[in-house]
C-alpha positions as CSV (number, residue, x, y, z in Angstrom):
1,M,1.5,-0.5,-18.0
2,I,4.2,0.4,-15.5
3,P,6.8,-2.3,-15.0
4,S,6.7,-3.8,-11.5
5,F,10.4,-3.0,-10.8
6,L,9.5,0.7,-11.2
7,L,6.4,0.3,-9.0
8,A,8.5,-1.3,-6.3
9,K,10.5,2.0,-6.0
10,L,7.3,3.5,-4.5
11,Y,8.1,1.6,-1.3
12,V,10.1,3.6,1.3
13,K,12.8,1.1,2.3
14,G,12.9,0.5,6.0
15,S,9.3,1.6,6.7
16,L,7.8,-1.9,7.3
17,K,6.9,-2.1,10.9
18,N,4.4,-3.6,13.4
19,N,1.8,-1.3,15.0
20,D,-1.0,-1.8,17.6
21,T,-3.5,-3.2,15.1
22,G,-1.2,-5.2,12.7
23,F,1.5,-3.6,10.5
24,E,2.2,-0.7,8.2
25,F,4.6,0.6,5.6
26,N,5.2,3.8,3.6
27,L,5.0,4.6,0.0
28,K,6.0,7.7,-1.9
29,N,4.7,8.4,-5.4
30,I,7.7,9.1,-7.7
31,I,6.0,8.4,-11.0
32,D,3.0,10.5,-11.9
33,P,-0.1,11.9,-10.2
34,T,-2.9,9.3,-10.1
35,M,-6.3,8.6,-8.5
36,I,-6.4,5.5,-6.3
37,I,-9.8,3.8,-6.7
38,G,-9.0,0.6,-4.8
39,I,-6.4,-1.1,-2.7
40,G,-5.8,-4.7,-2.0
41,P,-5.2,-7.4,-1.6
42,I,-1.9,-7.1,0.3
43,N,-0.3,-10.5,0.8
44,V,2.3,-11.4,3.4
45,G,3.5,-15.0,3.1
46,E,0.3,-17.1,3.2
47,K,-1.9,-14.3,4.6
48,S,-4.0,-12.2,2.3
49,Y,-5.6,-8.9,3.5
50,E,-8.5,-7.4,1.5
51,S,-9.6,-3.8,1.3
52,D,-11.7,-4.0,4.5
53,S,-8.4,-4.6,6.4
54,I,-6.4,-1.8,4.7
55,S,-6.4,1.9,5.1
56,M,-4.3,4.7,3.6
57,I,-3.1,7.8,5.4
58,L,-2.4,10.7,3.1
59,A,-1.9,14.3,4.2
60,E,-3.1,13.4,7.7
61,K,-6.4,12.0,6.4
62,T,-7.3,8.3,6.7
63,Y,-9.0,6.6,3.7
64,P,-10.5,3.2,4.5
65,G,-9.7,0.8,1.7
66,A,-13.2,-0.6,1.6
67,E,-14.6,2.9,0.8
68,L,-12.4,3.6,-2.2
69,S,-14.1,3.6,-5.6
70,R,-14.3,5.6,-8.9
71,E,-16.8,7.9,-7.0
72,N,-14.6,8.0,-3.9
73,S,-11.0,8.1,-5.1
74,V,-7.9,9.5,-3.6
75,L,-5.6,11.9,-5.5
76,V,-2.0,10.8,-5.0
77,R,0.4,13.6,-6.1
78,V,4.1,13.0,-6.8
79,G,6.3,13.3,-3.8
80,I,3.5,13.0,-1.2
81,P,4.1,10.2,1.4
82,I,1.4,7.6,2.0
83,T,1.2,5.3,5.0
84,V,-0.6,2.0,4.3
85,K,-1.9,0.3,7.5
86,V,-3.1,-3.3,7.5
87,A,-5.3,-4.6,10.4
88,G,-4.5,-8.2,11.2
89,E,-1.6,-10.2,12.5
90,R,1.6,-8.5,13.5
91,L,4.6,-9.5,11.4
92,Q,7.2,-11.9,12.6
93,P,10.7,-10.6,13.1
94,G,13.0,-10.9,10.1
95,I,12.7,-10.4,6.4
96,Q,9.1,-10.2,5.0
97,K,7.9,-10.6,1.4
98,V,4.9,-8.4,0.8
99,S,2.8,-8.2,-2.4
100,V,0.9,-4.9,-2.8
101,S,-2.1,-4.5,-5.3
102,A,-4.0,-1.3,-6.0
103,T,-6.3,0.0,-8.7
104,T,-5.8,3.4,-10.3
105,S,-8.3,5.3,-12.5
106,D,-5.8,5.8,-15.3
107,I,-3.8,2.5,-15.4
108,G,-6.1,0.0,-13.8
109,R,-4.7,-2.7,-11.5
110,I,-1.0,-2.3,-10.4
111,K,0.9,-4.8,-8.4
112,F,4.4,-4.9,-7.0
113,D,6.4,-7.0,-4.5
114,L,8.7,-5.7,-1.8
115,S,11.0,-7.4,0.7
116,D,12.2,-5.8,3.9
117,T,12.9,-6.5,7.6
118,A,9.9,-5.8,9.9
119,S,10.7,-3.7,12.9
């Protein structure tokens, strides 16, 4: 199991921002290559967003969270940036606490928290 403080380093500081459909943030794999087989929930305050509200953009291709599985996984190589988009409410100005969960084929469920100012 990878400690949550190390997983939190996947987050690209300053990347949390609102977009036209909700909000987004960036991750960058600094640990090991892995296969993502699920993403979600992502929690912001009292709001929880499941995989059907989440998508990942990797190498200019969009992967809807609800379509991820062992049979439809996404290879995440070290150093490759990932944009995570969440469809839902836009974030309020100020510091946001976000909890991110995903499932990998080799480790299983991973979870980490981040705190940043939404732009």
